[in-house]
C-alpha positions in Angstrom: -2.7 -19.7 1.6 -0.4 -18.7 -1.2 -0.7 -15.5 -3.1 -0.7 -15.3 -6.9 2.0 -13.6 -9.0 1.5 -9.8 -8.6 2.4 -6.7 -10.5 4.0 -5.2 -7.4 6.5 -6.0 -4.7 5.8 -5.8 -1.0 8.5 -6.1 1.5 7.5 -8.4 4.4 8.2 -5.8 7.0 5.6 -3.4 5.4 2.9 -5.6 6.9 4.0 -4.4 10.4 3.4 -0.9 9.2 0.1 -1.6 7.6 -1.2 -3.6 10.6 -0.3 -1.1 13.3 2.8 -2.6 14.8 5.3 0.2 14.1 6.6 2.1 17.1 8.5 5.4 17.1 8.4 7.4 13.9 5.5 6.4 11.8 3.5 4.8 14.7 0.6 7.2 14.4 0.2 6.6 10.7 0.6 2.8 11.2 -2.2 2.8 13.7 -4.4 4.9 11.4 -3.8 2.5 8.5 -4.6 -0.5 10.8 -7.8 1.1 12.0 -9.1 1.9 8.4 -8.1 -1.6 7.2 -10.1 -3.1 10.1 -13.1 -0.9 9.3 -13.1 -2.4 5.8 -12.8 -5.9 7.0 -9.0 -6.5 6.5 -7.2 -8.0 9.4 -3.7 -9.4 9.7 -4.6 -13.0 8.7 -3.5 -14.9 5.6 -6.9 -14.1 4.0 -6.6 -10.4 5.1 -3.2 -10.1 3.5 -4.6 -11.5 0.2 -7.4 -9.0 0.3 -4.9 -6.2 0.8 -2.7 -7.6 -2.0 -5.8 -7.6 -4.3 -6.3 -3.9 -3.4 -2.6 -3.2 -4.3 -3.0 -5.1 -7.5 -6.0 -3.1 -8.5 -4.3 0.1 -7.5 -1.3 -0.4 -9.9 -3.5 1.0 -12.7 -5.7 3.3 -10.7 -5.9 7.0 -11.0 -2.5 8.7 -10.4 -2.9 11.7 -8.0 0.7 12.5 -7.2 4.2 11.8 -8.5 7.4 12.5 -6.5 10.9 12.1 -7.9 14.0 11.8 -5.8 17.6 10.5 -6.0 16.4 6.9 -5.7 13.4 6.8 -8.0 9.8 7.8 -8.5 6.9 7.3 -6.1 3.4 7.4 -7.7 0.4 7.7 -5.4 -2.7 6.2 -6.8 -6.3 6.6 -5.5 -8.5 3.6 -4.8 -12.0 3.3 -3.2 -12.5 0.3 -0.9 -15.5 -0.3 1.3 -16.5 3.3 1.2 -13.0 4.5 2.1 -10.6 6.4 -0.2 -7.0 5.2 0.0 -3.9 6.6 -1.6 -1.4 3.8 -2.3 2.3 4.7 -2.9 4.1 2.7 -5.6 7.9 3.2 -5.7 9.8 2.7 -9.0 13.4 2.2 -8.3 15.7 4.4 -10.4 12.7 6.0 -12.0 12.1 3.1 -14.3 8.4 3.2 -14.7 8.3 -0.1 -16.7 9.8 -2.0 -13.7 7.7 -3.7 -11.0 7.0 -1.2 -8.3 7.3 -1.6 -4.5 4.3 -0.7 -2.4 5.5 1.8 0.1 2.5 3.3 1.9 -1.2 3.5 2.3 -2.7 6.9 3.1 -6.3 6.8 4.3 -8.2 9.9 3.1 -10.9 10.5 5.7 
């Protein structure tokens, strides 16, 4: 199942993070994200990844709740509601160029 052209970039290794396969630093958050995604019916299948990408796509223009600048760029956290769960999704704009295509960097479940 092929995904459509999206308004964001997601690095393939981020799926390990989102679906609970990270060990060491970040393992607790990785498991938390996986649990919340599972609760809203998103599993690590081709269909589940497309559902997740649809959420990211909708989040690109969602309510901005936080903006962090650093030496490498700007991360904008946006709030989305999915299946009764509130998620903050981090979109990273390299070099701080807000007209560029952002990279999805994190999902933060707000329970």
